[in-house]
C-alpha positions in Angstrom: 213.9 80.7 99.4 210.5 81.5 100.0 208.2 84.5 98.6 207.7 87.0 101.1 204.1 86.6 101.1 204.1 82.9 102.5 208.0 82.2 103.8 207.3 83.2 107.5 206.4 79.7 108.4 210.0 78.0 106.9 211.7 80.9 108.5 210.0 81.0 112.0 210.5 77.3 112.0 214.1 77.3 111.0 214.7 80.0 114.0 212.9 77.8 116.4 214.6 74.6 115.6 218.0 76.5 115.9 216.7 77.6 119.3 215.1 74.6 120.5 211.7 76.0 121.0 209.6 74.1 123.3 206.4 74.3 121.6 207.1 72.3 118.2 206.7 68.5 117.9 210.0 66.1 119.4 210.9 65.6 116.0 211.4 69.0 115.0 211.8 70.7 118.3 215.4 71.8 117.9 218.9 70.9 116.7 220.1 69.4 120.2 216.8 68.1 120.8 215.7 66.5 117.5 215.6 62.5 117.2 216.3 63.0 113.6 219.6 64.9 114.3 220.4 61.9 116.8 220.0 59.7 114.0 222.9 58.3 112.4 221.9 56.6 109.2 225.3 54.8 108.8 228.3 54.6 106.6 228.0 55.2 102.9 227.0 51.9 101.1 228.3 51.0 97.3 224.8 50.2 95.7 226.3 50.1 92.2 225.5 47.3 89.8 228.9 45.3 89.5 231.0 46.5 86.3 229.0 49.6 85.4 230.8 52.3 83.7 228.8 55.3 85.1 227.8 55.9 88.7 226.0 58.3 90.9 227.3 59.7 94.1 225.3 61.1 96.7 227.6 64.4 98.2 224.3 65.6 100.4 221.0 64.1 101.0 219.8 66.8 103.7 217.2 69.6 103.9 217.4 73.0 104.8 217.5 72.3 108.8 221.2 71.3 109.9 221.8 68.0 110.3 225.3 66.5 111.4 224.7 63.2 109.3 223.4 65.0 106.1 225.2 67.9 104.0 222.7 69.8 101.9 221.5 68.2 98.5 224.2 67.5 95.9 224.9 64.7 93.6 227.7 63.6 91.3 227.7 61.5 88.0 231.0 60.0 87.5 232.0 58.7 84.0 235.3 57.4 82.8 237.2 59.5 85.4 235.5 62.7 85.3 232.7 64.2 87.5 229.8 66.3 86.7 228.3 67.7 90.1 224.5 68.8 90.4 223.3 71.2 93.0 225.3 72.8 95.7 223.7 72.3 99.0 225.7 73.3 102.4 228.8 71.4 102.8 228.9 69.5 99.3 232.5 70.4 99.0 233.4 68.2 102.3 230.5 65.5 100.9 233.0 64.9 98.0 235.7 64.5 100.7 233.5 61.6 102.3 232.6 59.8 99.3 236.2 59.9 98.2 237.5 58.6 101.2 235.2 56.2 101.9 235.0 54.6 98.3 238.3 55.5 97.1 239.7 54.5 93.7 238.3 55.9 90.6 235.7 57.8 93.0 238.7 59.4 94.8 240.4 60.1 91.1 237.3 61.6 90.0 236.9 64.2 92.5 240.4 65.2 92.1 240.2 69.2 91.8 240.9 69.1 88.2 237.9 67.1 87.4 235.8 69.3 89.3 234.9 72.0 86.6 231.2 71.1 85.8 228.3 71.9 87.8 224.7 72.0 87.0 221.9 73.8 89.3 218.4 72.4 89.2 216.8 75.7 90.6 218.1 78.8 92.5 216.5 78.4 96.2 219.5 79.0 98.6 219.5 75.4 99.8 220.6 74.1 96.3 222.9 77.1 95.8 224.7 78.2 98.8 227.7 75.9 98.2 228.8 77.5 95.0 231.4 79.8 96.3 233.2 76.7 97.9 232.8 74.8 94.5 234.7 77.7 92.8 236.9 79.0 95.5 238.3 75.8 97.4 239.3 73.8 94.5 241.4 76.9 93.4 243.3 76.9 96.9 244.4 73.4 96.0 245.6 74.2 92.6 242.6 73.4 90.2 244.2 74.8 86.9 240.8 75.5 84.9 237.8 77.4 85.4 234.3 75.9 86.3 231.2 76.0 84.1 228.1 76.2 85.9 224.6 75.8 84.1 221.4 76.7 85.6 218.5 78.7 85.1 218.4 82.1 84.4 220.1 84.4 86.6 222.9 81.7 87.3 225.3 84.0 85.5 224.5 86.9 87.5 225.0 84.8 90.9 228.2 83.5 89.6 229.3 87.0 89.0 228.2 88.3 92.5 230.3 85.6 94.1 233.2 86.3 92.1 233.0 90.2 93.2 232.2 89.0 96.7 235.8 87.7 96.9 237.5 89.9 94.3 239.8 91.4 97.0 241.1 88.4 98.2 241.6 86.7 94.7 243.3 89.7 93.4 245.6 89.4 96.7 246.3 85.8 96.0 247.2 86.3 92.0 249.2 89.3 93.1 251.5 87.6 96.1 251.3 83.8 95.8 253.6 82.7 92.9 252.1 79.3 93.6 248.7 80.5 92.3 247.0 79.0 89.2 245.8 82.1 87.2 242.5 80.6 85.9 241.5 78.1 88.7 239.4 80.7 90.5 237.4 81.8 87.3 234.1 80.8 86.7 231.7 81.0 83.8 227.8 81.0 84.3 225.4 79.5 81.3 221.9 80.3 81.8 219.4 78.6 79.9 215.5 79.1 79.7 213.8 75.6 79.0 210.2 75.3 78.9 209.9 71.9 78.5 213.1 69.6 77.6 216.4 70.3 75.8 219.9 69.7 75.7 221.9 71.8 77.7 225.4 69.9 77.8 227.2 67.1 75.6 230.5 65.8 75.5 232.3 62.4 75.0 230.9 61.0 78.4 227.1 62.7 79.0 224.4 64.3 77.2 222.4 66.2 80.1 219.0 67.0 79.3 216.7 69.5 81.3 213.4 69.0 81.8 210.9 71.8 83.2 209.0 71.2 85.8 206.6 72.7 88.9 208.3 73.8 92.2 206.1 76.3 93.7 205.9 79.7 91.5 209.6 79.7 90.2 209.7 80.1 86.6 212.4 77.7 85.7 212.8 74.6 88.0 214.8 71.6 86.1 215.4 67.6 86.5 218.2 66.6 84.7 218.5 63.2 82.7 222.0 62.2 82.3 222.9 59.7 79.4 225.9 58.2 79.8 227.4 55.4 77.6 226.0 52.4 79.6 223.0 54.2 81.8 220.6 56.8 82.7 220.7 58.6 85.6 218.1 61.5 86.5 218.2 64.0 89.3 214.5 65.2 89.6 215.7 68.4 92.3 212.9 69.7 93.9 209.2 69.9 92.7 205.3 69.4 93.4 205.0 65.9 91.4 203.7 67.1 88.2 203.8 64.6 85.4 206.5 66.3 83.1 208.6 63.9 85.7 207.5 61.2 84.2 209.1 61.9 80.8 212.5 62.9 82.7 213.1 59.7 84.2 211.6 57.6 81.6 213.6 54.3 81.7 216.0 55.6 84.0 218.4 53.3 85.7 218.5 55.6 88.8 215.9 58.3 89.4 216.8 60.6 92.6 213.8 62.2 93.7 212.7 64.2 97.0 209.9 63.5 99.0 207.8 64.8 101.8 205.7 62.7 104.5 202.2 62.9 104.0 200.7 61.0 106.9 202.5 63.4 109.4 202.0 66.7 107.8 200.2 67.9 110.4 203.6 68.2 112.4 205.2 70.3 109.6 206.4 73.7 111.2 205.7 75.9 108.3 202.8 76.1 105.6 199.9 77.3 108.0 198.0 76.4 111.1 195.7 73.8 110.0 196.8 70.5 108.0 194.4 71.8 105.2 196.6 75.1 105.1 199.8 73.1 105.2 198.9 70.9 102.5 197.9 73.7 100.1 201.1 75.4 100.3 203.6 72.3 100.7 202.2 70.5 98.0 203.1 73.6 95.8 206.9 72.7 97.0 207.1 69.0 97.4 206.1 65.8 96.3 203.8 63.4 97.9 204.7 59.9 98.1 201.8 58.8 96.4 202.7 61.0 93.4 206.3 60.1 93.2 205.3 56.4 93.6 202.9 56.9 90.6 205.4 58.9 88.4 208.4 56.4 89.4 205.9 53.5 88.2 204.8 55.3 84.7 208.4 55.7 84.1 209.4 52.3 84.5 212.5 53.3 86.3 214.7 50.6 87.6 215.7 52.1 91.0 214.1 55.1 93.1 216.4 56.8 95.4 214.8 59.1 98.0 216.6 62.3 99.1 216.3 66.0 100.5 213.5 64.1 102.7 211.2 66.1 104.8 210.2 63.5 107.6 207.5 65.1 110.1 206.9 61.8 112.0 206.4 62.1 115.8 207.9 60.1 117.4 210.7 60.0 114.8 211.0 57.2 112.4 213.9 57.2 110.2 211.8 55.0 107.7 208.7 56.7 107.9 208.7 58.4 104.5 210.1 55.5 102.8 207.2 53.6 104.3 204.9 55.6 103.0 206.2 55.6 99.4 206.4 51.7 99.4 202.5 51.7 100.5 201.9 53.0 96.8 205.1 51.8 95.2 206.2 48.2 94.9 209.4 48.5 92.7 213.0 49.0 94.2 213.7 51.9 96.3 216.2 53.4 98.5 216.2 56.2 101.0 219.9 57.5 100.3 222.5 58.3 102.9 225.3 60.8 102.2 228.3 59.4 100.3 226.2 56.4 99.0 227.2 55.2 95.3 224.5 54.1 93.0 
């Protein structure tokens, strides 16, 4: 997930959290001791405007630290009974079930396995891609008939091939010995694209998907996706440091989903360096400041800003700390997402 020259802080922090290390702030002290992991944000909400044809579903809103209430990052756009998935964080397969169970109806139908055939990856970090094997193989075990098409930055085709190679023996055994196995549902096709500014990467009767390049540390390709449907514009920002290219991606969006990191409590971050200055120099290469996200959303004139994949380092823990920071700089509609929310 991180370059070897700088990644010791995130890795040590995660190890410390898993072990419940005593030297960290209360907010990140350990999985069983963390106030964030004790905070249930509540059930999924239906916040979609009445009568809309296209809806955006939060499959996972968490970050790399394991949380019992938040799966890894993932969203779905649902149009005319068809679903289009964006990112595959840890647990998104179960996030589909959570949203389908809670909302039922058209959402449950759109998440039937034969409708899970299109996945778009914003960038290649593991917290956004580690759920890909589940989305390829688990629907096949439930008799998905058709292959999955996976779109993303250069390297996605190679990664998809490696996943299939890793399970090759099991796949071949099932195909040979289980007469109920569908012959093509296990297949996945990677589609690499290198977008330097912006461009259309997929289009059908339901959606036009455009990729917008923007900065996330030193990754050569990192995309926001602008999804234009018959009645709405839905934008998934992915990760990024908040450069102005996101303004074009989010221009006039009905919903703009964006990650954000607390600035006020950055000193509590368990990675990035020893001092606030050191942490800021590194962390702001990866993630968006509340003030920068506010500027982008205001300039783009988005109708609703949705926060997810939040880095909240408040201590004592305040579940709305980052939301409050964003509201200091932004007076438009803004919501902090929960897993399963519908917009």
